[in-house]
N, CA, C and O of each residue as an XYZ file, in Angstrom:
244
protein
N       0.715     -1.137      0.049
C      -0.093     -0.009      0.032
C       0.920      1.134     -0.097
O       2.010      1.088      0.471
N       0.530      2.153     -0.856
C       1.431      3.479     -0.874
C       1.373      4.239      0.514
O       0.363      4.339      1.210
N       2.574      4.740      0.790
C       2.840      5.502      1.931
C       2.918      7.050      1.727
O       3.431      7.485      0.696
N       2.529      7.712      2.475
C       2.778      8.963      2.487
C       3.803      9.789      3.369
O       3.854      9.333      4.511
N       4.593     10.823      3.169
C       5.581     11.120      3.724
C       5.452     11.149      5.533
O       6.473     11.015      6.208
N       4.320     11.306      6.070
C       4.121     11.603      7.404
C       3.796     10.125      8.097
O       3.581     10.010      9.303
N       3.792      9.122      7.255
C       3.668      7.724      7.692
C       2.167      7.233      7.554
O       1.868      6.052      7.733
N       1.243      8.205      7.227
C      -0.096      7.842      6.951
C      -0.478      7.168      5.700
O      -0.192      7.821      4.696
N      -1.014      6.104      5.507
C      -1.323      5.453      4.403
C      -2.660      6.120      3.726
O      -3.575      6.573      4.413
N      -2.657      6.123      2.414
C      -3.934      6.803      1.607
C      -5.151      6.140      2.184
O      -6.123      6.876      2.358
N      -5.268      4.799      2.531
C      -6.407      4.461      3.101
C      -6.887      5.209      4.500
O      -8.056      5.539      4.695
N      -5.976      5.393      5.302
C      -6.248      6.146      6.671
C      -6.878      7.279      6.426
O      -7.926      7.554      7.011
N      -6.256      8.173      5.425
C      -6.623      9.364      5.118
C      -7.974      9.378      4.519
O      -8.750     10.250      4.908
N      -8.375      8.500      3.592
C      -9.922      8.298      3.190
C     -10.420      7.934      4.187
O     -11.364      8.683      4.441
N     -10.298      7.123      4.966
C     -11.321      7.014      6.172
C     -11.496      8.077      7.148
O     -12.533      8.175      7.805
N     -10.530      8.865      7.263
C     -10.535     10.093      8.144
C     -11.649     11.162      7.400
O     -12.568     11.682      8.033
N     -11.419     11.377      6.049
C     -12.364     12.150      5.447
C     -13.905     11.751      5.413
O     -14.795     12.598      5.335
N     -14.130     10.418      5.478
C     -15.498      9.734      5.801
C     -15.969     10.312      7.016
O     -16.967     11.032      7.037
N     -15.205      9.991      8.172
C     -15.250     10.177      9.342
C     -15.868     11.770      9.737
O     -16.806     12.115     10.456
N     -14.975     12.474      8.993
C     -15.216     14.116      9.102
C     -16.616     14.519      8.413
O     -17.235     15.474      8.881
N     -17.097     13.849      7.372
C     -18.275     13.884      6.703
C     -19.587     13.457      7.595
O     -20.712     13.910      7.382
N     -19.273     12.538      8.598
C     -20.647     12.045      8.946
C     -21.323     13.111     10.036
O     -20.553     13.852     10.648
N     -22.479     13.179     10.235
C     -23.126     14.120     10.970
C     -23.050     13.686     12.348
O     -22.880     12.510     12.669
N     -23.181     14.681     13.188
C     -23.297     14.272     14.833
C     -24.599     13.812     14.995
O     -24.742     12.841     15.738
N     -25.617     14.311     14.444
C     -26.874     13.554     14.809
C     -27.554     12.987     13.482
O     -27.533     13.559     12.391
N     -28.096     11.891     13.734
C     -28.706     11.267     12.430
C     -30.083     10.802     12.846
O     -30.217     10.184     13.902
N     -31.023     11.049     12.132
C     -32.563     10.561     12.684
C     -33.145      9.820     11.469
O     -33.303     10.270     10.334
N     -33.460      8.467     11.984
C     -33.790      7.562     10.945
C     -35.078      6.722     11.388
O     -34.920      6.162     12.473
N     -36.244      6.528     10.815
C     -37.216      5.575     10.963
C     -37.762      5.710     12.719
O     -38.182      4.753     13.369
N     -37.606      7.300     13.300
C     -38.130      7.598     14.471
C     -36.869      7.261     15.432
O     -37.143      7.178     16.629
N     -35.561      7.061     15.063
C     -34.683      6.876     16.113
C     -33.527      7.868     15.727
O     -33.056      8.050     14.604
N     -33.173      8.479     16.934
C     -31.926      9.427     16.612
C     -30.512      8.611     17.325
O     -30.386      8.040     18.408
N     -29.845      8.774     16.545
C     -28.409      8.436     16.452
C     -27.285      9.386     16.644
O     -27.137     10.222     15.753
N     -26.495      9.403     17.616
C     -25.272     10.173     17.744
C     -24.228      9.740     17.576
O     -24.087      8.553     17.871
N     -23.106     10.453     17.063
C     -21.965      9.868     17.132
C     -21.260      9.863     18.390
O     -21.807     10.420     19.342
N     -20.088      9.302     18.553
C     -19.550      9.094     19.837
C     -19.120     10.179     20.495
O     -19.387     10.213     21.696
N     -18.389     11.279     19.923
C     -18.306     12.525     20.412
C     -19.077     13.312     21.160
O     -18.905     13.777     22.287
N     -20.308     13.442     20.076
C     -21.680     14.090     20.617
C     -22.317     13.574     21.873
O     -22.902     14.267     22.707
N     -22.129     12.224     21.913
C     -23.099     11.653     23.124
C     -22.126     11.848     24.216
O     -22.609     12.266     25.269
N     -20.918     11.643     24.184
C     -19.980     11.907     25.248
C     -20.118     13.419     25.661
O     -20.244     13.601     26.872
N     -20.115     14.454     24.913
C     -20.085     15.651     25.231
C     -21.541     16.038     25.890
O     -21.613     16.817     26.840
N     -22.727     15.401     25.278
C     -24.124     15.925     25.545
C     -24.018     15.093     27.071
O     -24.436     15.777     28.005
N     -23.559     13.831     27.413
C     -23.572     13.387     28.994
C     -22.924     14.028     30.001
O     -23.337     14.108     31.158
N     -21.461     14.690     29.385
C     -20.574     15.157     30.381
C     -21.179     16.585     30.957
O     -20.984     17.003     32.099
N     -22.036     17.318     29.822
C     -22.743     18.560     30.190
C     -23.881     18.254     31.151
O     -24.069     18.971     32.134
N     -24.597     17.259     30.896
C     -25.646     16.791     31.788
C     -25.063     16.442     33.247
O     -25.614     16.824     34.279
N     -24.050     15.778     33.219
C     -23.283     15.579     34.548
C     -22.823     16.593     35.315
O     -22.814     16.500     36.542
N     -22.364     17.740     34.621
C     -21.998     18.938     35.324
C     -23.024     19.766     35.836
O     -22.858     20.518     36.796
N     -24.228     19.624     35.124
C     -25.356     20.316     35.490
C     -25.886     19.689     36.779
O     -25.955     20.329     37.829
N     -26.252     18.427     36.660
C     -26.656     17.779     37.946
C     -25.423     17.854     39.271
O     -25.823     17.911     40.433
N     -24.184     17.847     39.015
C     -23.287     18.170     40.063
C     -23.574     19.750     40.819
O     -23.493     19.977     42.026
N     -23.917     20.711     39.764
C     -24.201     21.912     40.409
C     -25.366     21.945     40.921
O     -25.454     22.664     41.916
N     -26.549     21.276     40.503
C     -27.761     21.071     41.115
C     -27.736     20.574     42.431
O     -28.301     21.072     43.405
N     -27.051     19.570     42.395
C     -26.949     18.882     43.712
C     -26.190     19.800     44.754
O     -26.653     19.811     45.895
N     -25.127     20.533     44.498
C     -24.530     21.416     45.236
C     -25.249     22.337     45.933
O     -25.092     22.580     47.130
N     -26.263     23.002     44.992
C     -27.230     24.185     45.408
C     -28.238     23.432     46.272
O     -28.624     24.055     47.261
N     -28.751     22.172     46.080
C     -29.686     21.736     46.870
C     -29.063     21.330     48.019
O     -29.837     21.206     48.968
N     -27.834     21.064     48.255
C     -27.163     20.830     49.577
C     -27.081     22.142     50.303
O     -27.276     22.120     51.518
N     -26.807     23.317     49.692
C     -26.578     24.297     50.455
C     -27.870     25.077     50.556
O     -27.757     26.217     51.006
N     -29.100     24.655     50.210
C     -30.381     25.247     50.363
C     -30.908     26.407     49.640
O     -31.595     27.350     50.034
N     -30.359     26.077     48.331
C     -30.992     27.289     47.404
C     -32.074     26.720     46.668
O     -32.726     27.417     45.890
């Protein structure tokens, strides 16, 4: 397989282009699909919100 100057093969670059073109959200037949990065970001934000909410609840706000 041909190799580029940085050590990446052409196939790896082609796969990277395909990954960049995928949507973060995809809705099909009533089901919404997320890519891994979007899902992790979404749940990280929810975790932070719940942490702050719990701190405020503990302080009596």
